[in-house]
C-alpha positions as CSV (number, residue, x, y, z in Angstrom):
1,M,19.2,65.1,31.4
2,A,17.6,63.2,28.5
3,R,17.5,59.4,28.4
4,R,19.6,57.8,25.8
5,G,17.8,56.4,22.8
6,S,14.5,58.0,23.6
7,R,13.7,59.4,20.2
8,G,10.1,58.1,20.4
9,K,8.0,57.5,17.2
10,R,9.6,60.0,15.0
11,G,12.7,58.2,13.9
12,G,15.6,55.9,14.7
13,R,15.3,53.4,17.5
14,P,12.3,53.2,19.7
15,A,12.6,54.1,23.4
16,T,11.6,50.7,24.8
17,A,11.9,47.0,23.8
18,G,8.0,46.8,23.7
19,A,7.9,49.7,21.3
20,A,10.6,48.2,19.1
21,L,8.7,44.9,19.0
22,K,5.5,46.7,18.1
23,Q,7.2,48.6,15.3
24,M,8.7,45.4,13.9
25,I,5.3,43.6,14.0
26,E,3.7,46.5,12.2
27,A,6.4,46.4,9.5
28,I,6.0,42.7,9.0
29,A,2.2,43.0,8.9
30,E,2.5,45.7,6.2
31,R,4.8,43.5,4.1
32,V,2.5,40.4,4.5
33,L,-0.6,42.4,3.6
34,E,1.1,43.9,0.5
35,R,2.2,40.4,-0.6
36,V,-1.2,38.9,0.0
37,R,-2.9,41.7,-2.1
38,R,-0.4,41.0,-4.9
39,E,-0.7,37.2,-5.0
40,I,-4.3,36.4,-4.2
41,P,-6.4,36.2,-7.3
42,D,-9.7,38.1,-7.8
43,R,-13.1,36.7,-6.9
44,E,-13.8,35.4,-10.5
45,S,-10.5,33.5,-10.6
46,L,-11.3,32.0,-7.2
47,R,-14.8,30.9,-8.4
48,R,-13.3,29.3,-11.5
49,I,-10.8,27.4,-9.4
50,E,-13.6,26.3,-7.0
51,R,-15.6,25.0,-10.0
52,Q,-12.6,23.0,-11.2
53,I,-12.0,21.5,-7.8
54,R,-15.7,20.5,-7.6
55,R,-15.5,18.8,-11.0
56,M,-12.3,16.9,-10.0
57,N,-14.0,15.8,-6.8
58,R,-17.0,14.4,-8.7
59,R,-14.6,12.6,-11.1
60,I,-12.8,11.1,-8.2
61,E,-16.0,9.9,-6.6
62,A,-17.2,8.4,-9.9
63,G,-14.0,6.5,-10.2
64,G,-12.3,8.6,-12.9
65,K,-15.3,8.5,-15.3
66,R,-16.4,11.7,-16.9
67,V,-19.4,13.0,-14.9
68,G,-22.0,15.4,-16.0
69,I,-21.1,15.0,-19.7
70,R,-23.9,13.5,-21.7
71,R,-23.1,11.2,-24.5
72,V,-24.3,12.1,-28.0
73,G,-25.9,9.7,-30.4
74,R,-27.3,6.3,-30.0
75,P,-27.0,4.5,-26.6
76,R,-24.8,1.5,-26.5
77,S,-26.2,-2.0,-26.0
78,D,-24.9,-5.3,-24.8
79,R,-26.4,-7.2,-27.7
80,R,-24.1,-9.3,-30.0
81,C,-24.2,-10.2,-33.7
82,T,-26.6,-13.1,-34.4
83,V,-24.4,-14.6,-37.1
84,R,-22.8,-17.9,-35.9
85,G,-19.2,-17.5,-34.8
86,C,-19.3,-13.7,-34.7
87,G,-19.1,-12.1,-31.3
88,R,-19.0,-8.4,-32.4
89,R,-21.2,-5.7,-31.0
90,H,-24.7,-5.5,-32.4
91,V,-25.4,-2.4,-34.7
92,A,-28.7,-3.0,-36.5
93,H,-31.1,-5.8,-37.3
94,G,-29.3,-8.1,-35.0
95,L,-26.1,-7.8,-36.9
96,C,-22.7,-6.3,-36.4
97,S,-21.4,-3.6,-38.8
98,L,-19.6,-6.1,-41.0
99,H,-22.5,-8.4,-41.4
100,Y,-25.1,-5.6,-41.7
101,Q,-23.2,-4.0,-44.6
102,A,-22.8,-7.4,-46.3
103,R,-26.5,-8.0,-46.0
104,R,-27.2,-4.6,-47.5
105,R,-25.0,-5.3,-50.4
106,G,-26.7,-8.7,-51.0
107,K,-23.7,-10.7,-50.1
108,L,-25.3,-12.2,-47.0
109,R,-28.7,-13.8,-46.8
110,A,-31.0,-12.7,-43.9
111,S,-31.2,-15.6,-41.6
112,R,-34.3,-16.5,-39.7
113,R,-32.6,-15.6,-36.4
114,A,-31.6,-12.1,-37.7
115,K,-35.2,-11.6,-39.0
116,R,-36.6,-12.5,-35.6
117,A,-34.2,-10.1,-33.8
118,S,-35.0,-7.2,-36.2
119,S,-38.8,-7.7,-35.9
120,S,-38.8,-7.5,-32.1
């Protein structure tokens, strides 16, 4: 007399609870593996993402400033315009842009103080 439900591996229900559990785990593992293969990006995409994460970490460490990007052009200075009453940033010859252009056009005489600043 054959045991009820003992069809084995070929089809239907497995013979024992352990076999049923094993079959269910294998089916879940296959589904998970298929989904992982579909959703995980290729190596180049992962490298690009890692680079972006490293850049963001450097920015966070630097306090939000742009890191690794070099400024182009003339470096900024802390000097101020030498004309009395003007506190604008120095551009050339000890003068701010406004006073430098006025001096170039002859509308502002070069002061001794500006001459000293431009000669040093």
